[in-house]
C-alpha positions in Angstrom: -91.4 43.7 85.4 -88.8 45.6 87.3 -88.7 45.4 91.0 -87.7 49.1 91.2 -90.8 50.3 89.3 -93.2 47.6 90.2 -94.1 44.9 92.6 -93.2 41.3 91.9 -96.0 39.3 90.4 -99.4 39.9 92.0 -100.6 36.4 92.7 -98.4 35.5 95.7 -99.9 33.5 98.5 -97.8 35.0 101.2 -97.2 33.3 104.5 -95.9 34.6 107.8 -92.3 34.1 108.9 -88.9 35.5 108.2 -87.6 35.5 104.6 -85.9 32.2 103.7 -82.3 32.7 102.6 -82.3 30.1 99.8 -79.1 31.1 98.1 -75.9 29.3 99.0 -73.7 31.3 101.4 -76.3 34.0 102.3 -77.6 32.3 105.4 -74.2 32.5 107.1 -74.3 36.2 106.8 -77.2 36.7 109.2 -76.4 38.5 112.4 -77.8 37.1 115.6 -77.9 40.4 117.5 -80.8 42.8 117.0 -80.2 44.9 113.9 -79.8 48.7 113.9 -82.9 50.6 113.0 -82.9 51.4 109.3 -86.6 50.8 108.4 -89.1 53.6 109.0 -92.7 52.5 108.7 -95.6 54.8 108.4 -99.1 53.4 108.7 -101.2 54.9 105.9 -105.0 55.0 106.0 -107.1 52.7 108.2 -104.3 50.3 109.1 -105.6 49.5 112.6 -108.1 46.8 113.6 -108.0 43.1 114.5 -106.6 41.9 111.2 -103.8 44.5 111.0 -100.1 43.8 111.7 -98.4 46.2 114.2 -95.9 48.8 113.0 -93.4 47.4 115.5 -93.7 43.9 114.0 -93.2 45.2 110.5 -90.2 47.4 111.4 -88.5 44.5 113.2 -88.9 42.2 110.3 -87.7 44.8 107.8 -84.7 45.8 110.0 -83.6 42.2 110.1 -84.0 41.9 106.3 -82.0 45.1 105.7 -79.2 43.9 108.0 -78.9 40.7 106.0 -78.7 42.6 102.7 -76.1 45.0 104.0 -74.0 42.1 105.4 -74.1 40.5 101.9 -73.1 43.8 100.2 -70.3 44.2 102.7 -67.8 46.9 101.7 -69.9 47.7 98.6 -72.9 48.8 100.7 -71.9 52.4 100.2 -74.8 54.8 100.1 -77.3 52.0 100.9 -75.8 51.5 104.3 -76.3 55.0 105.4 -79.9 55.5 104.4 -83.1 54.3 105.9 -85.7 52.4 103.9 -89.0 54.1 104.2 -92.3 52.2 104.0 -95.9 53.4 103.7 -98.1 50.6 104.9 -101.8 50.1 103.9 -104.3 47.8 105.4 -105.7 46.7 102.0 -104.9 46.9 98.3 -108.0 49.0 97.9 -106.8 51.7 100.3 -103.3 51.6 98.7 -104.9 52.0 95.2 -107.0 54.9 96.4 -103.9 56.7 97.8 -101.4 55.9 95.1 -103.3 54.8 92.0 -101.6 51.5 92.2 -103.3 48.4 93.7 -100.4 46.0 93.6 -99.4 44.5 96.9 -96.1 46.4 96.8 -94.3 48.9 94.6 -91.5 51.4 94.8 -92.1 55.1 94.2 -89.1 55.9 92.0 -88.7 59.6 92.7 -88.8 59.3 96.5 -87.5 55.7 97.1 -90.6 55.1 99.2 -91.9 51.5 99.3 -95.7 51.3 99.3 -96.9 48.0 100.7 -100.1 46.2 101.7 -99.8 44.4 105.0 -102.5 42.5 106.8 -102.9 38.9 108.1 -103.6 37.6 104.5 -101.3 39.8 102.4 -97.7 40.5 103.3 -96.3 43.0 100.8 -93.4 43.5 103.2 -92.2 40.0 102.4 -91.8 40.3 98.6 -88.1 40.9 98.8 -88.2 44.4 97.2 -85.5 45.6 99.7 -83.0 43.4 98.1 -83.4 44.9 94.7 -83.7 48.4 96.1 -80.5 48.3 98.3 -78.5 46.3 95.7 -79.4 49.0 93.1 -78.6 51.8 95.5 -75.2 50.3 96.3 -74.2 48.9 93.0 -76.4 50.6 90.4 -79.2 48.9 88.4 -78.1 45.8 86.6 -77.5 45.7 82.9 -79.5 42.5 83.0 -83.0 43.3 84.5 -83.6 39.6 85.2 -81.0 39.8 88.1 -83.0 42.6 89.8 -86.2 40.6 89.5 -84.4 37.4 90.7 -82.7 38.8 93.7 -86.1 40.0 95.0 -88.0 36.8 94.1 -85.4 34.6 95.7 -85.9 36.4 99.0 -89.7 36.5 98.9 -90.6 33.7 101.4 -93.3 31.2 100.1 -93.4 32.9 96.6 -96.7 31.7 95.0 -97.5 29.8 98.2 -94.6 27.3 97.8 -91.4 29.3 97.0 -89.5 30.0 93.8 -87.7 26.7 93.9 -91.0 24.7 93.9 -92.4 26.7 90.9 -89.1 26.5 89.0 -89.2 22.7 89.5 -92.8 22.6 88.2 -91.9 24.6 85.1 -88.7 22.6 84.4 -90.7 19.4 84.7 -93.3 20.8 82.3 -90.7 21.8 79.7 -91.4 25.5 80.3 -88.0 26.5 81.6 -86.0 27.7 78.5 -82.3 27.2 77.8 -80.2 29.8 79.5 -79.5 31.7 76.3 -83.2 32.2 75.8 -83.9 33.0 79.5 -81.3 35.8 79.3 -82.8 37.2 76.1 -84.8 40.3 77.1 -87.6 39.7 74.6 -88.4 36.3 76.2 -88.5 37.7 79.8 -90.6 40.7 78.6 -93.2 38.6 76.7 -93.5 35.6 79.1 -95.9 35.7 82.1 -94.2 37.3 85.2 -95.5 34.2 87.1 -93.2 32.2 84.9 -90.2 34.5 84.8 -90.0 35.4 88.5 -89.3 31.9 89.8 -86.9 31.2 87.0 -85.1 34.5 87.7 -84.9 33.6 91.4 -83.4 30.2 90.8 -81.0 31.8 88.2 -79.7 34.1 90.9 -79.4 31.1 93.2 -77.4 29.3 90.6 -75.1 32.3 90.0 -74.6 32.8 93.8 -73.5 29.2 94.0 -71.3 29.5 90.9 -69.6 32.8 91.8 -70.0 33.0 95.6 -72.0 35.9 97.2 -68.9 38.2 96.8 -68.6 37.4 93.2 -72.2 37.9 92.6 -72.0 41.4 94.2 -69.0 42.2 92.0 -70.8 41.2 88.8 -74.4 42.4 89.6 -74.5 45.8 87.9 -72.3 45.2 84.8 -72.8 41.5 83.9 -73.6 41.2 80.2 -72.6 37.7 79.2 -71.7 37.0 75.6 -72.6 33.9 73.7 -69.4 32.1 74.7 -69.9 32.7 78.4 -73.6 31.7 78.3 -72.5 28.5 76.5 -70.1 27.8 79.3 -72.8 28.2 81.9 -75.5 26.3 80.1 -74.6 22.8 81.3 -74.4 24.0 84.9 -77.7 25.8 84.7 -79.4 22.7 83.3 -77.8 20.6 86.1 -79.0 23.1 88.7 -82.6 22.9 87.4 -82.4 19.1 87.5 -81.3 19.3 91.2 -84.1 21.7 92.0 -86.6 19.3 90.3 -85.2 16.3 92.1 -85.8 18.0 95.4 -89.5 18.6 94.6 -90.3 15.7 92.3 -92.0 13.5 94.8 -94.3 16.3 96.0 -95.1 17.3 92.5 -95.9 13.8 91.4 -98.1 13.2 94.4 -100.0 16.4 93.8 -100.5 15.6 90.2 -101.9 12.2 91.1 -104.3 13.8 93.6 -105.4 16.3 91.0 -106.1 13.5 88.5 -108.2 11.7 91.1 -110.1 14.9 91.9 -110.9 15.5 88.2 -112.2 11.9 87.9 -114.5 12.4 90.9 -115.9 15.5 89.2 -117.1 18.8 90.5 -120.0 19.3 92.9 -122.9 21.1 91.2 -121.8 24.6 90.2 -124.8 26.8 90.4 -124.3 30.6 90.5 -123.2 33.6 88.5 -120.6 35.0 86.2 -119.2 37.7 88.4 -118.5 40.9 86.5 -116.0 43.6 87.5 -118.5 46.4 87.3 -117.9 50.0 86.4 -114.0 49.9 86.6 -114.1 52.3 89.5 -111.5 52.1 92.3 -114.1 51.4 94.9 -116.3 49.2 92.7 -114.2 46.5 91.1 -112.9 43.1 92.3 -110.3 44.8 94.6 -112.9 46.6 96.7 -114.6 46.0 99.9 -117.9 46.4 98.0 -116.9 43.4 95.8 -116.3 41.3 98.9 -119.7 42.2 100.1 -121.3 41.4 96.7 -119.7 38.0 96.7 -121.1 37.4 100.2 -124.6 38.3 98.8 -124.1 35.7 96.1 -123.4 33.1 98.7 -126.6 34.1 100.6 -128.7 33.5 97.5 -127.9 29.8 98.0 -125.5 29.7 95.0 -122.6 27.3 95.1 -120.4 28.7 92.3 -119.0 31.8 90.7 -117.0 32.6 87.5 -114.3 35.2 87.9 -113.7 37.1 84.6 -110.3 38.8 83.8 -110.2 40.5 80.4 -107.5 41.2 77.8 -108.2 43.7 75.0 -107.7 43.3 71.3 -108.1 46.6 69.3 -109.1 44.7 66.2 -110.5 41.2 65.4 -108.3 41.0 62.3 -104.9 42.1 63.7 -103.0 39.8 66.1 -101.4 41.6 69.1 -99.8 40.7 72.4 -102.4 39.9 75.1 -101.8 41.3 78.5 -103.3 41.0 82.0 -104.9 44.4 82.9 -102.8 46.8 85.1 -105.1 49.9 85.2 -106.6 50.8 88.6 -110.1 49.4 88.9 -109.6 46.7 86.2 -109.2 43.0 86.6 -105.6 43.1 87.7 -104.0 40.0 89.0 -104.3 41.3 92.6 -108.0 42.0 92.0 -108.6 38.6 90.5 -106.9 36.9 93.4 -109.0 39.0 95.9 -112.2 37.8 94.1 -111.0 34.2 94.2 -110.2 34.4 97.9 -113.5 36.1 98.8 -115.4 33.4 96.9 -113.4 30.6 98.5 -114.1 32.0 101.9 -117.8 31.9 101.2 -117.6 28.3 100.1 -118.2 29.0 96.4 -116.6 26.8 93.7 -114.6 29.1 91.4 -114.3 29.0 87.6 -111.5 31.2 86.3 -112.8 32.3 82.9 -110.4 34.7 81.0 -112.1 36.6 78.2 -110.9 38.6 75.2 -112.6 42.0 74.8 -112.5 42.9 71.1 -113.2 46.6 70.5 -116.3 47.1 68.3 -116.7 43.3 67.9 -116.7 40.0 69.8 -114.3 37.1 70.2 -116.2 35.0 67.6 -115.0 37.4 64.9 -111.3 36.9 65.6 -109.9 35.7 62.3 -106.9 36.3 60.1 -106.0 36.1 56.4 -102.6 34.5 56.6 -101.0 31.5 58.3 -98.4 33.8 59.7 -101.0 36.0 61.5 -102.7 32.9 62.9 -99.4 31.7 64.2 -98.8 35.1 65.9 -102.2 35.0 67.5 -101.9 31.4 68.9 -98.4 32.3 70.2 -99.7 35.3 72.0 -102.9 33.5 73.1 -100.8 30.6 74.5 -98.7 32.9 76.6 -101.7 34.8 77.9 -103.8 31.8 78.8 -100.8 30.0 80.5 -100.5 33.0 82.8 -104.0 32.5 84.1 -103.6 28.7 84.3 -100.6 29.3 86.6 -102.6 31.8 88.6 -105.5 29.3 88.9 -103.1 26.6 90.1 -101.4 28.9 92.6 -104.7 29.7 94.2 -106.4 26.3 94.1 -109.1 27.2 91.5 -110.9 23.9 90.8 -112.0 24.6 87.2 -110.4 26.7 84.5 -111.7 27.9 81.1 -109.2 27.7 78.2 -111.2 30.0 76.0 -114.5 31.8 75.5 -116.5 32.1 72.2 -113.6 32.0 69.8 -115.8 30.6 67.1 -113.5 31.3 64.1 -110.3 30.4 66.0 -111.6 26.9 66.9 -112.9 26.1 63.4 -110.7 23.3 62.1 -107.8 24.2 64.4 -107.7 21.2 66.7 -103.9 21.0 66.4 -103.4 24.5 67.8 -105.9 23.9 70.7 -104.3 20.5 71.5 -101.0 22.2 71.9 -102.5 25.0 74.1 -104.4 22.5 76.3 -101.3 20.3 76.7 -99.3 23.4 78.0 -102.1 24.4 80.3 -102.4 20.8 81.7 -98.6 20.8 82.3 -99.0 23.4 85.1 -102.7 23.2 86.0 -104.2 20.2 87.9 -107.9 21.2 88.0 -110.7 20.5 85.6 -110.7 22.2 82.2 -113.6 23.6 80.1 -114.0 25.5 76.9 -116.8 28.0 76.8 -118.2 27.6 73.3 -120.7 30.0 71.7 -124.2 28.6 71.4 -125.2 27.0 68.1 -122.6 26.0 65.5 -119.5 26.3 67.6 -120.8 24.3 70.5 -122.6 21.7 68.4 -119.7 21.2 65.9 -116.7 21.7 68.0 -114.1 19.1 67.1 -111.9 18.9 70.2 -114.2 18.2 73.1 -112.1 15.2 74.1 -109.4 17.7 75.3 -111.7 18.9 78.1 -113.2 17.6 81.3 -116.5 19.4 80.7 -118.4 20.8 77.7 -118.9 24.6 78.2 -121.6 26.5 76.4 -122.6 30.1 76.5 -126.2 29.3 75.9 -127.9 32.3 74.3 -130.3 30.2 72.2 -133.6 32.0 71.5 -136.6 30.5 73.4 -139.1 31.8 71.0 -139.3 34.1 68.0 -142.6 35.6 69.0 -142.4 38.7 71.3 -145.9 37.7 72.5 -144.9 34.0 73.3 -146.8 32.3 76.1 -145.2 30.6 79.1 -145.9 27.2 77.5 -144.2 28.3 74.3 -141.2 29.5 76.3 -141.0 26.2 78.1 -141.1 24.3 74.8 -138.3 26.5 73.5 -136.2 25.9 76.6 -136.7 22.1 76.2 -135.7 22.3 72.5 -132.6 24.2 73.5 -131.6 21.7 76.1 -132.3 18.7 73.8 -129.8 20.1 71.3 -127.2 20.6 74.0 -127.9 17.1 75.5 -127.2 15.5 72.1 -123.7 17.0 72.1 -123.2 15.7 75.7 -124.2 12.2 74.7 -121.9 12.2 71.6 -118.9 13.4 73.6 -119.6 11.4 76.8 -119.1 14.5 78.9 -121.4 16.6 81.1 -122.1 20.2 80.3 -121.3 23.3 82.3 -123.4 26.3 81.3 -120.6 28.8 81.3 -123.1 31.5 80.5 -126.8 31.8 80.1 -129.1 34.7 80.9 -131.7 37.2 79.7 -131.8 41.0 79.9 -134.5 42.6 81.9 -136.3 43.9 78.8 -139.4 43.2 76.8 -139.3 39.8 75.1 -135.6 39.3 75.7 -136.1 35.6 74.9 -136.2 36.5 71.2 -132.5 37.6 70.9 -131.0 36.7 74.4 -127.4 37.6 73.4 -128.3 41.3 73.0 -128.3 43.8 75.8 -131.3 45.7 74.5 -130.2 49.1 75.9 -132.9 50.9 73.9 -135.6 48.4 74.7 -138.5 48.7 77.1 -137.5 47.5 80.6 -139.3 44.4 81.8 -138.3 42.4 84.9 -141.4 40.3 84.3 -140.2 39.0 80.9 -136.8 38.4 82.4 -138.4 36.3 85.1 -140.5 34.4 82.6 -137.4 33.4 80.6 -135.6 32.3 83.8 -138.6 30.3 84.9 -138.8 28.5 81.6 -135.2 27.5 81.6 -135.0 26.4 85.2 -138.2 24.3 84.8 -136.8 22.7 81.6 -133.5 21.8 83.3 -135.2 19.8 86.0 -134.0 16.3 86.2 -131.3 16.6 83.4 -128.4 14.8 85.1 -125.9 15.7 82.3 -125.9 19.3 83.5 -122.8 19.8 85.7 -123.6 23.4 86.5 -125.2 26.7 85.5 -123.5 30.1 85.8 -126.0 32.8 85.0 -125.0 36.1 83.3 -124.3 38.1 85.4 -123.8 39.5 88.9 -122.0 42.9 89.5 -119.1 43.5 91.8 -120.8 46.8 92.8 -124.4 46.1 93.7 -125.2 49.8 93.2 -124.9 49.0 89.5 -127.8 46.5 89.7 -130.0 49.3 91.1 -129.2 51.5 88.1 -129.4 48.6 85.6 -133.0 48.7 84.5 -132.3 47.1 81.1 -129.4 44.8 82.0 -128.8 41.1 82.4 -128.2 41.0 86.1 -131.1 39.4 88.1 -129.7 41.0 91.3 -132.5 42.8 93.1 -135.1 41.7 90.6 -137.8 39.0 90.8 -135.5 36.6 88.9 -133.1 36.6 91.9 -135.8 35.2 94.2 -136.6 32.5 91.7 -133.0 31.6 91.4 -132.6 31.5 95.2 -135.3 28.9 95.5 -133.8 27.0 92.6 -130.3 27.0 94.1 -131.6 25.8 97.5 -133.6 23.1 95.8 -130.6 21.7 94.0 -131.0 23.2 90.6 -131.3 20.6 87.8 -130.8 17.8 90.3 -133.6 19.1 92.5 -136.1 16.5 91.5 -133.8 13.6 92.4 -132.8 15.3 95.7 -136.4 15.8 96.6 -137.3 12.3 95.7 -134.4 11.0 97.8 -135.5 13.0 100.7 -139.1 11.7 100.4 -137.8 8.1 100.1 -135.6 8.6 103.1 -138.6 10.0 105.1 -140.6 6.9 104.3 -138.0 4.3 104.8 -138.5 2.1 107.9 -135.7 2.4 110.5 -133.0 -0.3 110.4 -132.3 -2.4 113.4 
């Protein structure tokens, strides 16, 4: 991802403060006197309010950053020294997306040179270091090696990913994810790997080259450097040594955090009762990035729920042709920025977050993904491994406590424990929370051969409750018990508790017969939806092996629930009221909780 045409990676936990000059030699270039005015800031949209940052504060910070950049460029500043840097500042990613079609926290408008940035007390798009790439390219021309452009910006983004590029490069080096220099400099690797992986490594590469060449030497080589194999070989040992030093500086912190993560996993999650949270409608004011979404998450919390699953999607055009899997970038979709906003909103509301990436297969479903040749399977797992690692890093950066490594990949898990072991090992190398796999109901869940890799069993539990459209409440309850008995048997065999990663019923007539179907052409019935919910919640009572239940689904735009007469969401329907009582009573653990409260009420006071 080029810093000229796009922002640095979306999932940056940005902190206040002046940019840290990490590279050797650059700190000495900073001028103590107030810098000349070269930043022009225009507040775009509703940028005022208590949470906004003043234009004067933004301009002062940007003027100081520009002064540092020009000091480093020195005599080579040229055109960059005589031009202002213009910023258009937005109070939220939603208002920026509405105005520009781009919801990233910062991006450069190529034809005008205007930097569009989101600035508020939580997001600081003005501190992503984009001025470094912009002014270096103005003065020196764009580099032959795009990794330098990305790295010069990342290095000067304070607290990149919440901890800074050196911390994350150290994590990746420890995990064996930092490639040899020859591979890092190979354009296909940097184009295919997650930007969350490449940006810190690019930043530390720039740091290494600054130390190797001096700032003056770096400026001289910036635009035209195209190292041949012999030069790369000469740099390789120094690069490896530099990574070792970066790791040594952070090793104690990393080891302590990994130990804390292990203890947290052993303690287990609190009960996760809530909803799969769907990015509804893919409209610019309806999806995860919107104010409506924040309000919808607040509504979830008010139901008494304690958890939420956030659902980014990648698209496969065909279930039989492996392709590269990408995080969405289209406005209104589950972009990284949008996913982060949903995570933050849920965290503010006290909800436990499960990050649960899905593959959307056009005209099919993930369980149909299968290939004829070993070569095609290898291509799929290579692409899948890169894609799921991206979200594992995102989950780690934002403190997500539980992460799903896959969803309903029935054919891709059959007899392929070796591939999944390798994927889980890579995920665990960067992610410290609890892992789950969301298996499809029936054969995949009950016969899955790699449950020992995960902290929890995950099941998308669309088991029929009855085959009769006229089933009575007693028959539905018996069907719910039979379903739970089958799931409990797997829990007992594996020695792990179960997280219902999905379960739900459409609001249609007799939706208990084929719960996995949406029934768009069926007769609407909120009553039959309620009956199915009642049967399942009653049957779950007292089953202590249940770690959580995430119902399918709750929309990011609640207006969709009003229109959704046939759909799965219980929002605004009788089933919502039932779930609210169930959540507040403790869900499956409600009986034990109520018994404990009764016992406590009758216990004599102690002296």
